[in-house]
N, C-alpha and C positions, 0 to 999 in steps of 0.2 A: 325136663329137657335142657335146661340151662343151669350151669354152675357159674357163679361169679367168684373169681379168685382175687384176693387182695393181700398184699404184704404190708406190714405196719411196724413202726417204731416211734413211740411217743407222738401219736397223732390225735390226741384227745380233742384238739381244736377243730379238726377236719372230719374225723371218721364218722361221726353220727350222720351228717348230711350225705355222705357218700353211701352209707348203708341204707339210709332212708330211701334213697333214689333207686335202689335195686332190691328192696325187700320183697318185691313180687317174683323174684327168681325162685327156681325150685331148690337151689342149694347155694349157700354162701360159705366160702372157705376163707378163713383168715389165718395167715401164718405170721406170727408176731415174734420180734427179736428181743424178747424179754423187756418190754417197755416198762418204765418206772413211773409212768403217770397212770391215768385211768383208761387208757386205750382198750385194754382187753375187757375190762368191766363193761364198757359201752358195747363192745363187739358181742359180748355174750347176751345182750338184750336182743340181738337180732339173729343170732345163730349159736348153736351148741358145738359147732365145728371150728373152734379156735385152738390153734396149735402153736406151741412155743418151740422155736428153733434158733440156735445160734446163728449169727449172721455170716453167711458164706460168700456174699456178693449179690448183686441185683439179679443177674441171670439165674444163678443157682437157687436163690430163694423163690423166685417166681416159678421155676421148674418144680420146686418142692410143692408149691401151692397147686400147680397143675396136676401133679401126681396124686394129690389127695382128692381131686374131684371125681364124681361118679356119673355125672350127666353126659349125654352125647355132645353137647356144646359147651364151650367155655368162653366167658368174657373176662378179660383182664382189666381191672380197674384200679387206679391209684386213689390214695386217701383224699387228695385234693381235687378229685374229679366227681362229676355228677352226671347221671343218665336222665335226660328229660323225658317227659311223657311221650313226645313225638318220637324220640329215639327208641324208647321202649316198644312202641307200636311197630316201628320199622324192623327192630330186631326180631320180634315174634313173627312178623310176616316173612322175613328172610329165612328163619329156621324152619318154618313150616311149608315153605314153598316147594313145589315139585321140581323146580330147576335150581335148587339152593347150591351155591358155591361151597367150597370147602373152608374158605376164610374170607373175612370182610374187613376192608379198610374203612375206618370211621374218622371223619373230620374232627378236629378239636378246636373249640372256641376258646382261645387262650386269654386270660385276663392278667394284666400286670398292674399292681397297685389299684385294683379295683376297676380298671378300664379294659374294655375289649380292644385287643390290638389286631387290627385288620390287615396290616401289611408287614413288610420286612421278613416274609417267610413264615409268619406266625399264623396265617390263615390261608387255606383251610387246614394245613398241618395234618394231612392223612396219615393214620397209623393203624397197623393191623392189630385188632383187639379181639375180634369175635371169630371163633374157628371151631371146626369139629375136633373133638378131643384126640381122636386117633390120628389126626392129620397134622397137628401142630406141636411146636416146641421152640425153645429159645437157646440158640448156640451160646456157648460160654464166652463172655467177654466182660471186662471190668466195668464199663459204663456204656450208655446208649445202646443197651440191649434191645433186640427186636425179634418179634415172633416170626418164625418161618413156617410156611404151610406147604406140605407136599400135595399139591392139587390146584384146583381152579380157585381164583380169587375174584372179588368183585368189590364195588364201593357202595356204601350207604351215604344218604344225603344229610340226615340230621346229625348234629354234632354231640360229642361229649363236651360238657361244660368243664373247663379246667381253670381253677383258680390257683395259678402258679405263684411266682414270687410276689410277696406282699409289698415289697418296697426295695430300694436299692440296697439297703443293709442286708435284707434277706438274700438277695441275689449274691452279694459278695461272700456271705458266709458259705453258701452252697457252692459258689464258684471255687473256693479253695479245695473242697473235697472233690468235685468233679474234675477239675483240672489235673489233680494228682492222679486220679484214676485213668483219665485220658492219656496222661504221660506214660503211665505204666503199660497201657494198651499199645501205645506207639513204640515203646521200647521192645516189644515182642514182635513188631512187624518187620524188622530188618531195614527200616528206613534210616537215613542218615540225619543226625541232628545238626543240620547246616544252620549257620548264622543267619542265612537268608530267610529262614523260617521266621526268625524273631524280627527281622526288618520288614519283610514284605507281606506276611500273612495277616498281621493285625490290621493294617490299613485296607487290605483287600477285603477282610471281613466287614469292615465298616462300610466300605463302598458298595459291597454287594447288598448288605441289609438296608442301608439308608437311601441309595440311589437306585440300584438295579431292581431290587424288590420293593421299592417305593415306600420304605419306612418313613420318608419325608412327609408322607401324607398323614402319618400319625402324630404330627406336630412334635411337641417336646418329648412325648413318650418314645417316639420313633428315634430321635437322636440319642436319647438316654440308652435305649436298648442296643442300638448300633455300637455305641461306645463301650457299654458293658461287655458285649460279646467280643469286641476287639481286644479288650483287656483279658478276657477269658482265653482267647486265642494265644495271646502273648504268653500268659502264665503256663498254658499247656505245653508250648514248645520250649519255654524256659526250663520247666521242670523235666521235660524229655531230655533236653541237652544236658542238664545237671545229672540225671540218672546215668546216662551213658558215659559221662566224663567223671563219674565217681564222686559227684558233689563238689567239684573244684571251682565251679563258676561263682563269681562274687556278685 
């Protein structure tokens, strides 16, 4: 009844626990972008459906994985995420219920540097991950791709456990890639690369996360994350401006 779809690249540190948490599923599909570590070897311990595909982007690769599934329901899982026993039971109940929706938003319990972040917009962080195969897909975009379902949606209560950035350095490394992809996405939007974006949006991001969304209640971690996201916002709009001005910004 359920296919779990995962995309991977050099995830040997994370993938085993992710697969262990969904080994009860009827089918596990892994689409790997030619990892150079032991990722695919670990995956083959849990499923014989491991496929190698060149990297076309997040949305396209996840759509590749969805297209390979054969079960009526699909759960999208990232390598640094885990499905708890309580969520497993809730997923099974949702799929087998007579009034099942076509897709379900699942909260994510996000961890930064080993700590559960409860504020700043990080909790409950609902994201649509479980859906009927014939009803869902992912529109093409460079980053922050999201599943869209043609039909009724509902919400589950139990979270996906998400072990996101390990520390500040991990955030910074990924920030460079994600901010570049976000800038490319902005460049296709027809929006203007106004200097006001560089001046106003970063502090607005900090205020929203730290004060409005109560990141202050997460103590030191709250201020660190609000600062990191404000830097990410600056980089995104700086790179957007640079793209549309032909790289002339210093």
